[in-house]
Kinemage of the C-alpha trace (Angstrom):
@kinemage 1
@onewidth
@group {chain A} dominant
@subgroup {mainchain}
@vectorlist {calphas} color= white
{ca met a 1} P 67.035 126.586 45.456
{ca pro a 2} L 70.839 127.052 46.063
{ca arg a 3} L 72.857 124.303 47.102
{ca arg a 4} L 74.168 124.368 50.440
{ca arg a 5} L 78.101 124.412 50.588
{ca ala a 6} L 79.911 121.887 52.208
{ca pro a 7} L 81.623 122.909 55.474
{ca thr a 8} L 85.528 122.663 55.890
{ca ile a 9} L 86.977 120.255 57.794
{ca glu a 10} L 87.850 123.259 60.493
{ca arg a 11} L 84.171 123.995 60.833
{ca leu a 12} L 83.041 120.444 60.979
{ca cys a 13} L 85.533 119.909 64.040
{ca ala a 14} L 84.232 123.327 65.681
{ca ala a 15} L 80.444 122.355 65.214
{ca cys a 16} L 81.226 118.946 66.654
{ca ala a 17} L 83.046 119.831 69.803
{ca asn a 18} L 86.142 118.044 68.299
{ca glu a 19} L 89.040 117.169 70.315
{ca asn a 20} L 91.648 118.730 67.968
{ca ala a 21} L 94.646 118.002 69.937
{ca his a 22} L 94.055 114.228 69.775
{ca thr a 23} L 92.906 114.087 66.035
{ca glu a 24} L 95.699 116.384 64.884
{ca his a 25} L 98.097 114.207 66.423
{ca val a 26} L 96.507 111.064 65.215
{ca thr a 27} L 96.519 112.322 61.639
{ca ala a 28} L 100.551 113.277 61.972
{ca leu a 29} L 101.432 109.643 62.698
{ca ala a 30} L 99.104 108.247 60.292
{ca leu a 31} L 100.661 110.372 57.376
{ca arg a 32} L 104.019 109.464 58.722
{ca leu a 33} L 103.259 105.663 58.542
{ca phe a 34} L 102.258 106.336 54.992
{ca asp a 35} L 104.925 108.583 53.718
{ca glu a 36} L 107.664 105.855 55.207
{ca thr a 37} L 105.711 102.355 53.862
{ca arg a 38} L 104.068 103.923 50.634
{ca ala a 39} L 106.392 102.824 48.395
{ca trp a 40} L 106.698 99.236 49.964
{ca leu a 41} L 102.658 99.056 49.742
{ca gly a 42} L 101.994 100.179 46.695
{ca leu a 43} L 99.844 102.910 48.354
{ca arg a 44} L 98.795 106.181 46.001
{ca ala a 45} L 99.939 109.495 46.422
{ca ala a 46} L 96.670 110.599 46.060
{ca asp a 47} L 95.360 108.797 49.144
{ca arg a 48} L 97.193 110.742 51.519
{ca arg a 49} L 94.588 113.662 51.321
{ca leu a 50} L 92.092 111.111 51.980
{ca leu a 51} L 94.082 109.357 54.857
{ca lys a 52} L 94.578 113.248 56.075
{ca ala a 53} L 90.864 114.251 55.968
{ca ala a 54} L 89.869 110.820 57.596
{ca gly a 55} L 92.436 111.511 60.766
{ca arg a 56} L 91.335 114.914 61.074
{ca leu a 57} L 87.421 113.953 61.016
{ca his a 58} L 87.413 110.557 62.752
{ca asp a 59} L 86.136 111.563 66.363
{ca ile a 60} L 83.724 114.334 65.379
{ca gly a 61} L 80.764 111.988 66.187
{ca tyr a 62} L 82.178 111.450 70.118
{ca ala a 63} L 80.319 114.408 71.496
{ca ala a 64} L 77.096 113.124 70.524
{ca asp a 65} L 77.640 109.543 71.095
{ca pro a 66} L 80.733 108.180 72.290
{ca glu a 67} L 79.897 104.595 71.993
{ca asn a 68} L 79.158 104.683 68.189
{ca his a 69} L 81.439 107.811 67.284
{ca ala a 70} L 82.968 106.122 64.613
{ca asp a 71} L 79.813 105.095 62.663
{ca leu a 72} L 78.288 108.891 63.612
{ca ser a 73} L 81.362 110.685 62.277
{ca ala a 74} L 81.049 108.703 58.836
{ca gln a 75} L 77.389 109.707 58.696
{ca ile a 76} L 78.326 113.491 59.579
{ca val a 77} L 81.001 113.438 56.670
{ca leu a 78} L 78.387 111.700 54.324
{ca arg a 79} L 75.599 113.789 55.408
{ca asp a 80} L 77.044 117.392 55.610
{ca gly a 81} L 79.936 116.732 52.891
{ca val a 82} L 83.353 118.154 53.310
{ca lys a 83} L 84.613 121.071 51.284
{ca gly a 84} L 87.089 120.016 48.457
{ca phe a 85} L 86.316 116.465 47.957
{ca ser a 86} L 83.920 114.865 45.814
{ca glu a 87} L 80.983 112.480 46.673
{ca pro a 88} L 83.250 109.216 45.723
{ca gln a 89} L 86.145 110.573 47.761
{ca arg a 90} L 83.663 111.290 50.913
{ca arg a 91} L 82.543 107.599 50.768
{ca arg a 92} L 86.011 106.607 51.112
{ca ile a 93} L 87.002 109.135 53.618
{ca ala a 94} L 83.519 107.670 55.494
{ca ala a 95} L 84.773 104.214 55.157
{ca ile a 96} L 88.336 104.972 56.416
{ca ile a 97} L 86.931 106.765 59.690
{ca ala a 98} L 84.044 103.616 60.025
{ca leu a 99} L 87.334 101.315 60.495
{ca his a 100} L 89.024 102.845 63.231
{ca ala a 101} L 87.192 102.043 66.307
{ca arg a 102} L 85.929 98.619 66.772
{ca lys a 103} L 87.450 95.110 65.996
{ca leu a 104} L 85.583 93.056 63.038
{ca lys a 105} L 85.606 89.827 62.458
{ca ser a 106} L 85.509 90.648 58.607
{ca trp a 107} L 86.955 93.797 57.756
{ca ser a 108} L 85.839 93.761 54.131
{ca asp a 109} L 82.352 93.096 54.957
{ca his a 110} L 81.808 96.384 56.515
{ca pro a 111} L 78.980 98.060 54.871
{ca arg a 112} L 80.783 101.579 54.076
{ca val a 113} L 83.565 99.401 52.705
{ca ala a 114} L 81.814 96.907 50.703
{ca ala a 115} L 80.139 99.293 49.012
{ca leu a 116} L 83.246 100.993 47.289
{ca pro a 117} L 84.519 100.025 43.787
{ca asp a 118} L 88.133 99.130 45.105
{ca pro a 119} L 87.372 98.637 49.167
{ca arg a 120} L 91.120 97.209 49.487
{ca arg a 121} L 92.159 101.029 49.281
{ca ala a 122} L 90.002 102.232 52.019
{ca leu a 123} L 90.997 99.119 54.091
{ca arg a 124} L 94.618 99.631 53.708
{ca leu a 125} L 94.213 103.330 54.367
{ca gly a 126} L 91.806 102.333 57.528
{ca ala a 127} L 94.841 99.940 58.713
{ca leu a 128} L 97.196 103.078 58.992
{ca leu a 129} L 94.412 105.184 60.887
{ca arg a 130} L 93.717 102.226 63.519
{ca ile a 131} L 97.415 102.225 64.193
{ca ala a 132} L 97.743 105.868 64.510
{ca asp a 133} L 94.654 105.977 66.757
{ca gly a 134} L 96.346 103.239 68.973
{ca leu a 135} L 99.499 105.241 69.244
{ca asp a 136} L 97.514 107.974 71.090
{ca tyr a 137} L 95.511 106.051 73.426
{ca ser a 138} L 96.718 107.921 76.188
{ca his a 139} L 95.113 111.077 74.504
{ca leu a 140} L 98.557 112.839 75.835
{ca gln a 141} L 100.237 113.365 72.496
{ca asp a 142} L 103.156 111.765 74.059
{ca ala a 143} L 104.179 109.236 71.663
{ca ser a 144} L 105.728 109.407 68.125
{ca ile a 145} L 107.207 107.266 65.235
{ca ala a 146} L 111.223 107.776 65.468
{ca arg a 147} L 111.790 105.421 62.773
{ca val a 148} L 110.265 102.834 60.120
{ca arg a 149} L 112.235 100.256 58.588
{ca arg a 150} L 111.478 97.400 56.695
{ca arg a 151} L 113.242 93.995 57.511
{ca gly a 152} L 112.400 91.165 54.986
{ca asn a 153} L 108.823 90.453 55.208
{ca arg a 154} L 108.411 92.850 58.216
{ca val a 155} L 107.991 96.590 58.908
{ca val a 156} L 109.408 97.501 62.123
{ca val a 157} L 108.536 100.559 63.740
{ca arg a 158} L 110.746 102.199 66.454
{ca ile a 159} L 108.019 104.269 68.599
{ca ala a 160} L 109.068 107.193 71.304
{ca ser a 161} L 106.748 106.941 73.965
{ca gly a 162} L 106.363 109.436 76.755
{ca ala a 163} L 104.532 109.209 80.311
{ca ser a 164} L 101.991 106.438 79.146
{ca pro a 165} L 103.228 103.019 78.870
{ca val a 166} L 99.625 101.881 77.200
{ca asn a 167} L 100.127 103.118 73.355
{ca leu a 168} L 102.333 100.703 72.408
{ca ala a 169} L 100.463 98.150 73.288
{ca arg a 170} L 96.985 99.611 72.264
{ca ala a 171} L 99.011 100.395 68.663
{ca asp a 172} L 99.949 96.329 68.236
{ca glu a 173} L 96.203 95.395 69.141
{ca lys a 174} L 94.947 97.889 66.730
{ca ala a 175} L 97.402 96.610 64.013
{ca asp a 176} L 94.660 93.704 63.450
{ca leu a 177} L 93.681 95.536 60.366
{ca trp a 178} L 97.295 96.024 59.044
{ca arg a 179} L 98.148 92.134 59.440
{ca ala a 180} L 94.811 91.416 57.638
{ca val a 181} L 95.188 93.548 54.701
{ca met a 182} L 99.003 94.250 54.113
{ca pro a 183} L 101.542 92.257 52.412
{ca phe a 184} L 103.934 92.850 54.948
{ca asn a 185} L 103.848 91.908 59.009
{ca ile a 186} L 104.398 94.824 61.372
{ca arg a 187} L 106.059 95.316 64.753
{ca phe a 188} L 106.362 97.905 67.288
{ca val a 189} L 109.541 98.351 69.355
{ca thr a 190} L 110.746 101.096 71.897
{ca arg a 191} L 113.305 101.528 74.464
{ca ala a 192} L 114.096 98.393 76.620
{ca gly a 193} L 111.856 98.327 79.993
{ca pro a 194} L 109.523 101.477 79.293
{ca leu a 195} L 109.403 104.091 82.183
{ca arg a 196} L 106.277 103.343 84.258
{ca arg a 197} L 105.500 106.554 85.686
{ca ser a 198} L 102.446 107.672 87.982
{ca ala a 199} L 101.692 110.746 86.257
{ca pro a 200} L 102.585 112.542 83.488
{ca pro a 201} L 105.190 115.230 83.443
{ca leu a 202} L 103.738 118.715 83.691
{ca arg a 203} L 105.458 122.264 82.988
{ca ala a 204} L 105.021 125.206 85.307
{ca gly a 205} L 103.751 127.110 82.092
{ca asp a 206} L 100.541 124.851 81.529
{ca his a 207} L 97.382 126.039 82.107
{ca pro a 208} L 95.343 124.305 85.055
{ca leu a 209} L 92.815 123.046 83.066
{ca glu a 210} L 95.194 121.375 80.812
{ca ala a 211} L 97.081 120.028 83.562
{ca ala a 212} L 94.009 118.763 85.059
{ca arg a 213} L 92.873 117.048 81.534
{ca arg a 214} L 96.533 115.345 81.184
{ca leu a 215} L 96.411 114.135 84.773
{ca leu a 216} L 93.076 112.914 84.747
{ca met a 217} L 93.235 111.281 81.016
{ca phe a 218} L 96.508 109.808 82.018
{ca gln a 219} L 94.922 107.508 85.040
{ca tyr a 220} L 91.534 106.968 83.139
{ca arg a 221} L 93.522 105.362 80.111
{ca thr a 222} L 95.317 103.551 82.877
{ca leu a 223} L 92.127 102.150 84.329
{ca leu a 224} L 90.822 100.951 80.827
{ca ala a 225} L 93.855 99.364 80.085
{ca asn a 226} L 93.561 97.093 82.726
{ca val a 227} L 89.931 96.127 82.620
{ca glu a 228} L 90.387 93.146 80.661
{ca gly a 229} L 93.041 91.928 82.405
{ca ala a 230} L 90.863 92.314 85.845
{ca ile a 231} L 87.823 90.776 84.160
{ca glu a 232} L 89.876 87.710 83.005
{ca gly a 233} L 91.693 87.488 86.376
{ca arg a 234} L 95.292 87.942 84.936
{ca gly a 235} L 96.827 87.981 88.160
{ca pro a 236} L 96.663 90.804 91.119
{ca glu a 237} L 98.108 93.528 88.895
{ca pro a 238} L 95.239 94.502 86.689
{ca leu a 239} L 93.097 95.191 89.843
{ca his a 240} L 95.623 97.146 91.536
{ca asp a 241} L 96.341 99.324 88.946
{ca ile a 242} L 92.319 99.920 88.503
{ca arg a 243} L 92.402 101.049 92.105
{ca val a 244} L 95.515 103.118 92.256
{ca ala a 245} L 94.178 104.985 88.784
{ca val a 246} L 90.970 105.539 90.573
{ca arg a 247} L 92.594 107.082 93.776
{ca arg a 248} L 94.521 109.404 91.557
{ca met a 249} L 91.481 110.527 89.393
{ca arg a 250} L 90.015 111.443 92.853
{ca ser a 251} L 92.911 113.376 93.976
{ca ala a 252} L 93.183 115.366 90.870
{ca leu a 253} L 89.446 115.976 90.867
{ca arg a 254} L 90.010 117.097 94.552
{ca val a 255} L 92.863 119.681 93.497
{ca phe a 256} L 91.037 121.180 90.352
{ca arg a 257} L 87.502 121.347 91.666
{ca pro a 258} L 87.378 124.805 92.034
{ca leu a 259} L 87.941 125.028 87.887
{ca leu a 260} L 85.847 122.287 87.178
{ca pro a 261} L 82.021 122.025 86.184
{ca gly a 262} L 80.809 121.571 89.322
{ca ala a 263} L 77.942 119.049 89.149
{ca ser a 264} L 79.663 116.545 86.371
{ca ala a 265} L 83.028 116.335 88.379
{ca ala a 266} L 81.148 115.589 91.575
{ca arg a 267} L 78.738 112.859 90.346
{ca ile a 268} L 82.135 111.285 89.096
{ca asp a 269} L 84.037 111.592 92.077
{ca asp a 270} L 81.144 110.203 93.770
{ca ala a 271} L 80.999 106.938 91.335
{ca leu a 272} L 84.808 106.805 91.573
{ca arg a 273} L 84.481 106.337 95.279
{ca thr a 274} L 81.793 103.982 95.108
{ca leu a 275} L 83.579 101.561 92.539
{ca asn a 276} L 86.687 101.728 94.596
{ca arg a 277} L 85.110 100.364 97.845
{ca ser a 278} L 83.194 98.119 95.898
{ca leu a 279} L 86.693 96.410 94.522
{ca gly a 280} L 88.386 96.822 97.826
{ca pro a 281} L 87.666 93.530 99.146
{ca ala a 282} L 89.021 91.852 96.276
{ca arg a 283} L 92.307 93.617 96.320
{ca asp a 284} L 92.361 92.677 99.898
{ca val a 285} L 92.053 89.294 99.272
{ca asp a 286} L 94.426 89.122 96.405
{ca val a 287} L 97.044 90.543 98.855
{ca trp a 288} L 96.394 88.325 101.335
{ca ile a 289} L 96.730 85.358 98.899
{ca glu a 290} L 100.096 86.867 97.854
{ca phe a 291} L 101.209 86.679 101.357
{ca leu a 292} L 99.604 83.223 101.972
{ca thr a 293} L 101.322 81.587 99.110
{ca ser a 294} L 104.701 83.050 99.290
{ca asp a 295} L 107.670 80.965 99.661
{ca ala a 296} L 108.446 82.069 103.289
{ca val a 297} L 104.593 81.132 104.684
{ca ser a 298} L 104.480 78.029 102.446
{ca asp a 299} L 107.673 76.317 104.130
{ca ala a 300} L 106.795 77.274 107.631
{ca met a 301} L 103.313 76.267 107.454
{ca ser a 302} L 103.296 73.002 105.048
{ca ala a 303} L 103.461 70.775 108.060
{ca glu a 304} L 100.744 72.609 110.314
{ca pro a 305} L 97.675 70.859 110.868
{ca gly a 306} L 94.563 72.247 109.336
{ca trp a 307} L 96.829 74.180 106.640
{ca arg a 308} L 95.583 73.120 103.525
{ca leu a 309} L 92.167 73.134 104.758
{ca phe a 310} L 92.530 76.958 105.495
{ca leu a 311} L 94.539 77.603 102.259
{ca asn a 312} L 91.886 76.167 100.086
{ca arg a 313} L 88.893 78.179 101.642
{ca gln a 314} L 91.075 81.470 101.339
{ca leu a 315} L 91.415 80.537 97.505
{ca ala a 316} L 87.713 79.643 97.210
{ca leu a 317} L 87.145 83.450 99.082
{ca gln a 318} L 89.650 84.812 96.077
{ca glu a 319} L 87.461 83.338 93.452
{ca arg a 320} L 84.193 84.722 94.597
{ca gln a 321} L 85.443 87.904 94.856
{ca arg a 322} L 86.962 87.704 91.411
{ca ala a 323} L 83.302 86.943 90.108
{ca val a 324} L 82.394 90.586 92.257
{ca val a 325} L 84.893 92.363 90.171
{ca arg a 326} L 83.760 90.804 86.920
{ca arg a 327} L 80.358 91.654 87.732
{ca leu a 328} L 81.367 95.117 88.354
{ca leu a 329} L 83.399 95.883 85.425
{ca gln a 330} L 80.948 94.272 83.238
{ca gly a 331} L 77.949 96.084 84.541
{ca arg a 332} L 75.672 99.174 83.444
{ca arg a 333} L 77.039 101.593 86.294
{ca phe a 334} L 80.587 101.125 85.156
{ca ala a 335} L 79.752 101.627 81.657
{ca ala a 336} L 78.156 105.206 82.501
{ca leu a 337} L 81.268 106.097 84.617
{ca arg a 338} L 83.514 105.598 81.340
{ca thr a 339} L 80.913 107.939 79.221
{ca lys a 340} L 81.026 110.333 81.966
{ca leu a 341} L 84.251 110.656 82.275
{ca gly a 342} L 85.045 110.651 78.412
{ca arg a 343} L 82.540 113.079 78.051
{ca leu a 344} L 84.546 115.283 80.863
{ca leu a 345} L 87.873 114.610 79.662
{ca arg a 346} L 87.590 114.911 76.217
{ca ile a 347} L 84.769 117.508 75.479
{ca glu a 348} L 84.031 119.569 78.884
{ca leu a 349} L 87.772 120.263 79.707
{ca ala a 350} L 88.731 121.313 76.055
{ca gln a 351} L 85.465 123.829 76.002
{ca leu a 352} L 86.654 125.090 79.526
{ca ala a 353} L 90.114 125.499 78.685
{ca arg a 354} L 89.437 127.451 75.375
{ca ala a 355} L 87.159 130.170 77.126
{ca ala a 356} L 89.628 130.520 80.121
{ca ser a 357} L 92.142 133.252 80.596
{ca pro a 358} L 95.577 132.349 80.804
{ca ala a 359} L 96.904 131.150 84.131
{ca gly a 360} L 99.893 129.585 85.851
{ca leu a 361} L 99.989 126.301 87.329
{ca arg a 362} L 102.619 126.756 90.372
{ca pro a 363} L 100.243 128.509 92.814
{ca leu a 364} L 97.605 125.895 92.558
{ca ala a 365} L 100.144 123.262 92.968
{ca ala a 366} L 101.663 124.959 95.718
{ca arg a 367} L 98.246 125.484 97.553
{ca ala a 368} L 97.597 121.526 97.020
{ca met a 369} L 101.032 120.797 98.273
{ca ala a 370} L 100.254 122.811 101.575
{ca lys a 371} L 97.198 121.606 101.947
{ca ser a 372} L 98.235 118.016 101.668
{ca leu a 373} L 100.675 118.549 104.139
{ca arg a 374} L 98.663 120.157 106.577
{ca arg a 375} L 96.279 117.391 106.881
{ca ile a 376} L 99.053 115.075 107.481
{ca glu a 377} L 100.058 117.317 110.744
{ca lys a 378} L 96.429 117.082 111.961
{ca arg a 379} L 96.850 113.425 111.967
{ca gln a 380} L 100.722 113.048 112.981
{ca arg a 381} L 99.509 111.990 116.644
{ca leu a 382} L 97.840 109.025 114.953
{ca arg a 383} L 101.206 107.440 114.547
{ca his a 384} L 101.615 106.495 118.207
{ca ser a 385} L 98.304 104.596 117.887
{ca thr a 386} L 98.227 100.323 117.610
{ca gln a 387} L 94.427 100.825 116.258
{ca pro a 388} L 93.885 99.674 112.561
{ca asp a 389} L 91.828 102.360 111.975
{ca asp a 390} L 93.871 105.260 113.127
{ca leu a 391} L 97.110 104.104 111.525
{ca his a 392} L 94.843 103.892 108.266
{ca gln a 393} L 93.790 107.394 108.342
{ca leu a 394} L 97.056 108.224 108.633
{ca arg a 395} L 98.263 106.376 105.972
{ca ile a 396} L 95.373 107.758 103.542
{ca ala a 397} L 96.668 111.419 104.506
{ca leu a 398} L 99.779 110.158 103.441
{ca arg a 399} L 98.863 108.942 100.289
{ca arg a 400} L 97.234 111.834 99.199
{ca ala a 401} L 99.907 114.114 99.923
{ca arg a 402} L 102.058 111.515 97.625
{ca tyr a 403} L 100.221 111.913 94.897
{ca val a 404} L 99.935 115.494 94.938
{ca gly a 405} L 103.403 115.664 95.075
{ca glu a 406} L 103.740 113.146 92.081
{ca phe a 407} L 101.389 115.307 89.940
{ca phe a 408} L 103.434 118.414 90.807
{ca gly a 409} L 107.248 117.357 91.586
{ca gly a 410} L 108.381 118.871 88.416
{ca val a 411} L 106.504 122.202 88.895
{ca leu a 412} L 107.331 122.509 92.285
{ca gly a 413} L 111.110 121.643 91.949
{ca arg a 414} L 113.577 119.346 93.878
{ca pro a 415} L 112.694 119.996 97.910
{ca ile a 416} L 109.034 118.757 96.760
{ca ala a 417} L 110.341 115.831 94.799
{ca lys a 418} L 112.401 114.789 97.702
{ca leu a 419} L 109.639 115.058 100.281
{ca thr a 420} L 107.515 113.252 98.128
{ca arg a 421} L 109.840 109.956 97.934
{ca leu a 422} L 110.049 110.109 101.965
{ca ile a 423} L 106.495 110.381 102.295
{ca his a 424} L 106.341 107.405 100.112
{ca arg a 425} L 108.734 105.371 102.399
{ca thr a 426} L 106.653 106.116 105.537
{ca glu a 427} L 103.390 105.217 103.755
{ca arg a 428} L 104.660 101.918 102.738
{ca val a 429} L 105.565 101.104 106.206
{ca leu a 430} L 101.776 101.668 107.029
{ca ala a 431} L 100.610 100.203 104.183
{ca glu a 432} L 102.351 96.733 105.381
{ca ile a 433} L 100.617 97.389 108.429
{ca his a 434} L 97.183 97.898 106.719
{ca asp a 435} L 98.131 94.348 104.710
{ca ile a 436} L 98.428 92.615 107.964
{ca asp a 437} L 95.402 94.196 109.689
{ca ala a 438} L 93.365 93.310 106.505
{ca gly a 439} L 94.413 89.910 106.967
{ca leu a 440} L 93.997 89.565 110.378
{ca asp a 441} L 90.282 90.473 109.964
{ca gln a 442} L 90.174 87.795 107.294
{ca phe a 443} L 90.527 85.528 110.634
{ca arg a 444} L 87.506 87.235 112.670
{ca his a 445} L 84.962 86.801 110.002
{ca arg a 446} L 85.411 84.018 107.975
{ca gly a 447} L 86.427 80.507 108.845
{ca pro a 448} L 87.928 77.815 109.481
{ca ala a 449} L 90.755 79.079 111.748
{ca pro a 450} L 93.961 79.857 110.866
{ca pro a 451} L 96.860 77.907 112.394
{ca arg a 452} L 98.099 79.639 115.401
{ca arg a 453} L 101.744 79.786 114.121
{ca leu a 454} L 100.593 82.063 111.254
{ca val a 455} L 98.790 84.423 113.817
{ca asp a 456} L 102.010 84.475 115.625
{ca gln a 457} L 104.077 85.335 112.565
{ca leu a 458} L 101.809 88.199 111.589
{ca met a 459} L 101.835 89.480 114.986
{ca arg a 460} L 105.438 89.591 114.889
{ca leu a 461} L 105.589 91.061 111.312
{ca arg a 462} L 103.222 93.641 112.659
{ca arg a 463} L 105.271 94.696 115.585
{ca lys a 464} L 108.259 94.856 113.281
{ca his a 465} L 106.678 97.466 110.713
{ca leu a 466} L 105.245 99.728 114.107
{ca arg a 467} L 108.956 99.908 114.995
{ca ala a 468} L 109.812 100.868 111.581
{ca leu a 469} L 107.361 103.681 111.528
{ca lys a 470} L 109.307 105.880 114.016
{ca pro a 471} L 112.683 106.311 112.103
{ca ala a 472} L 110.525 106.701 108.746
{ca trp a 473} L 108.517 109.410 110.238
{ca lys a 474} L 111.504 111.270 112.030
{ca arg a 475} L 113.099 111.405 108.210
{ca phe a 476} L 109.881 112.720 106.749
{ca ala a 477} L 109.142 115.113 109.677
{ca lys a 478} L 112.563 116.614 109.214
{ca ala a 479} L 112.482 117.145 105.371
{ca arg a 480} L 109.016 118.667 105.948
{ca his a 481} L 109.663 121.222 108.053
{ca gly a 482} L 113.122 121.915 106.657
{ca arg a 483} L 114.018 125.260 105.159
{ca lys a 484} L 113.733 124.494 101.459
{ca val a 485} L 110.549 122.879 101.713
{ca glu a 486} L 109.184 125.830 103.774
{ca ser a 487} L 111.095 128.184 101.550
{ca arg a 488} L 110.253 126.509 98.235
{ca leu a 489} L 106.145 126.642 99.211
{ca lys a 490} L 106.037 130.075 100.506
{ca thr a 491} L 107.677 131.362 97.302
{ca gln a 492} L 105.204 129.558 94.834
{ca leu a 493} L 102.125 130.454 97.090
{ca gly a 494} L 103.146 134.117 97.391
{ca ser a 495} L 103.394 136.587 100.559
{ca arg a 496} L 99.469 136.836 100.943
{ca ala a 497} L 99.605 132.897 101.824
{ca arg a 498} L 102.835 132.640 103.759
{ca gly a 499} L 100.878 132.281 107.038
{ca arg a 500} L 98.886 129.395 105.585
{ca val a 501} L 101.894 127.182 104.895
{ca ala a 502} L 103.248 125.706 108.128
C-alpha cells in the first residue's frame, strides 16, 4: 500500500480553517526575536526552520476545539505529518506548539517536551513563540518589534504597538517560559503612556468584513483583558471597561448585521445584552461608591448623624454586587459566550471575507452614521424632560451615535470626527445626570435612609447638569446641521440616498 504524502503547511492551514493573518504575524515576530537573540542565547541556526513551522501551525486546532487548541494543533502535526520535516522534527514542532497557550507549573514536565532527547531546545523555542503570540493578543497585527538590545543580564525589546494597549501586557505575561529557561531576563518597553483608543483605525479601502473583524476583535480582546481584574475586584475600571467593550461590540454587530452570519450574530448579540444587564447594577454601585467616598462628599458628610452607618451599608452592597460579577464571569454562560465570539471572529468572519466580493467601507459607514443621527432626532424632544427614563433614552441614542462616529471617523473625515466629539460632550452631561439618578434610586430601594444633606447636594448637582445640557445640545445641533456634516454624508451615501440623510 503506497504511503500517504504528508501535506504542506499551506494545505494543513486551509484544511483546518486557520486564521492565517494571526499565525503569519506571530511567526514573523517569533523569527525576529530568534534572529536578534540567537547569538546571545546559543540557539541553533537549524532551529529557525522548526520555529517558523510551529508559528504557522500553532493555531490549526482552534476551529475544532478552541479551549484545547494548542494540544490539538500538536496532535494534527503528529498525525498528518508536515511535508519536508522528519518524524523527530515533527515531534519537536509539536512540543513547541503545545507550549504556546497555557501556563504550566513545570514546563519541562509537559509530556511532549519530556519525551524529546533534548527538551531544552524545544523549551527555548517555545518561549519565543509564547512571547510572539502575546504580542498579537489583539489579533489585529498591530504590534511590531522595533529594536532588541542586550543590557547586562537583560534583553530589552522595544515594541511599536498600534491601537490595542493589551499586547504589551500579554507578551510580558507570556514571557514566563522565557524567564524560566533563558540565561537572561527580558523586558518590554514602548513609548511612554500608550494611546488608549476606543477603536482600531479603519481605512476607506478596507473590506467591510475585515473592518467588522477588526472592530469586534478589538472590543473582544479588551473585554478578555479585564476579566481577571473584575473577578479579583481591582477597583472599578475593569468592570467599566468590560461593559463599554460589550456595548461597542453590540453597536458593531448592529452596523454590520446584513453582512454577518445571521443566527450566530443574533445569538451573540442576545448573550451580550443579557451579560451587560446583569453587570449593570454592580457598575452603578461602583460609580455610587466613588461619589460617596470622594473628598468633597466625605468632608461635607463626616459630621452628619448616621453617615458612617449609611456608608458602611453601601460598601456592603458593593461587596455583594462584586460577588455577582465573579459568579457571572466564572460561569458557564460567559464561557460559552467567549467560545461563540472566538468562533465568529476567528473562523466565520475569515471564511465570509474569503468568499465575498470586494466592497468599499464608506457607504456602509455613512449609512450607519446617518441612521444613528436620525435616531437622535426622533428623541431630541426628550432633552426638555426631567424624567430619568426619558433622559437615559436620549443618552443611549447619543452614545450609539458616538460609537459609530468613533468606529468610522477616519473613514468619513474630519466633520464627522468633530461631530462625534460634540456628541460625546453632550452625552457626558446626560451621563452625570444618570449617575445621580442611579444613586437616588438606591435611596428608594435600600436602607438606611441617607442624610438629608446628601440628598440636597445630589439634587443641586442634578439641576446644575440639567442647565448644562442646553448649551451642550446647542453646540451639537449646530454642528449636526452644518453644511460640512450634511455634505460629507450626502457625498458618501450617493445621490440615491440623499433624501434619507436629513
